[in-house]
N, C-alpha and C positions, 0 to 999 in steps of 0.2 A: 504494499500500500504506499503510496506516495506521501511524504510528509509535507503537508501544507502548514507551515509554522506561522502563526499569526503574529501580530505586534504584541509583544509581551511586556512592553512599557520600557521607559528609559532606565528604570532601576535594575534591569536584568542585563548582566554582563554577557559578552560574547561567550566566556567559558561555561557560564551557567546555561546559556541557550544551547551549547553543544551538548552538554550533559542531558538536558531534557529531550534532545533530539535522539540520543542513544537510548534513553528511557522509552520513547515512543516507538522506536524500531524493535526493541525487545518485546514491548507489549503486543505488537502486531504479530511477531514470531510466536510467541508462547500462547496467545489468547485462544487460538483454535484447539489447543490440547487441554487447558485447564480452565477456560471460561473465567478469566479474571475481571472482565466487564462484559456487559451485554454485547454481543457481536453487532447488533444494530447501531451502537453508538461509537464503533471504531472509526467510520469516515468522519466523524465530528469530535474525535477524541480530544483534540487540543482544547476546544471549547467546553465539551461536557465533563472532562475529567481533569485536565491540567490547569486550565484557567480557573475552573471551579475551585480547585484545592488551593491555588495561589491567593484567593481571597483571604484566607485565614492569617496570612503573614501580617497584614496591616491591622487585623483585629486583636492580635496577641499583644500582651504588655511588652513594652520595649526591653525590659530588664530580665525576661525569662532566661532561665540556665537550662532547665530540663523539660522535655516535652515527651509525652506518651501518647501514641495513636493506637486506639483500640480497635480490633478487627480489621486491620489494614488492608486484607484482601490484595488487590493489585497495587497497593501503595498509595491510595488516594484518601485522605490528603497527606498522610505522614511522609512518604518518600519524597513528595514534591516539596514539602517544607524543609526536609533534610537537604535536599539539593540547593535550595535557596539560601539555607542558613550557612552552607559551606562557603558561599562567596562573600559572607559578612565577616569572615576571619575572626570569629568570636570562639571562645571555649564553651561550646554548649553540647549538652547530650540529648540525643533523640532516640527513642526506643519505639519499634513497630511491633505490636503484639498481633500474631496471626497464628492461629492453632493448626490450620491446614498445612500439612507438611509441603505440598507441592507449591502452594502459593508462597510459603516461607522460602522455598528454594529459589523461586522467581525473584523475590525481594533481595535475597543474597546475590543473585546474578547481576541485578540492577545496581546495587551498592558496589559490587566489584568492578563492573564495567565503567561505571561513572566515577569511581573512586571517591565515593561518598561515605563519610564516617557515620554509620548508624548501627544500632544494635537490633538485631531481629530476635524477638522471643517467640518461639514456636511452641507456645503453651496456651492452654485455656486461661482466659482472663481471670476467672474465679479461682484458679490454682496458683496464681502468682502471689508472692508476697507483696505488701504495699510498696509502691515504687516512688511515692512522694514527689510527684511531678509538679512543676510550676503550671503547665498547661497540659490538658487532656483533651484530646479531640476524637471525633468518630464521624463516619459518614455511612448512612445507610446500613447501620448495624442492628438496631432494635429500637422498639418504641421508647419514648423518653423515659418513662418511669423505670424500665429495666436498665436503660442506659445509665441512669443516675446511680442505680445500685452497683454497678460495675465501677463507675467514675469515682464514687465516694471513697473507695479503697485505695485509689492510686493517685489522687490529687492531694497535695499538701494543704494544710490549713491556710486559707488566703489565696489559694490558687484559682485558676481560671479554666472553665470548661467551654470549648468551642464545638458546636455540633451543627453540621449541615442537615436541614430538614425540608421536606417536601411539603405538599399541600395539606397534609394533617397536622401540621405544627400547632395550630390553635387548640385542637382537640386533644393532642398529646400533652400540651401544657396544662390543660384542665384536668386531665387524668393524674398527672404527676404531682400536682399541687395538693392532691389528697393525701399523699404519703411524705411529701418533702416541702421544706421551706427554702427559697432561694431567691436572689436577685437576678432578673433576666433583662437583657437588651435584646431586641430583635432587629437584625440588620438585613435589608432586602439583598438577596443574591444578585450578582451582576450577571449571572449566566442562565438564570431560570426565573421568569416573573413569578412563577407559583411558588418558589422556595424562599427560605430564610435562613440566616445563620443564627443560632441562639448562643448568646455570650452570657454565661451563667456564673455567678459568684456566690459566696457565703452559703454553700449548700449544707443543709443539715435535715435529718429526719424529723418528721412531725412527732 
């Protein structure tokens, strides 16, 4: 598949762009074998997956040092964040949690081929010890109530949760507020008019 790279913005260096192009090529090569993303989305993967994931960089606090991406799958958004962070020359740690061994193997291949420092944790989320991350992210993993039960274990006190959510975000928020208290800001998605990014802080059980 031809790589039609869109304008990624002035803040994306040539080296970062090249790493993302390598990532795209690997995604196209591996996807028929292990279904990392819906096949119908591959022709528009730059917009649907890469740019969608890149939105989180500007929503995260500037001083974050550790980031955990839950249920990373094909690496969206976690691997994209890791590639972007590499260009910033800061000492940050990024962990991608993906229990599917084949998908974890794909993520390790992307990390190796793009020379991106990232830790791949091929375990179930609930089996991991607390990771105490400054930022916890997830995309298309679980309904919000379930997602919060995962995230509360791995986000440090005062940390930030960033979740990409689709058209059911309002109802998921309503359901989650029956069991959780939190502060939430909704940012409109730049890639899907029906989607939002939930920016959650001060999470605690009711």
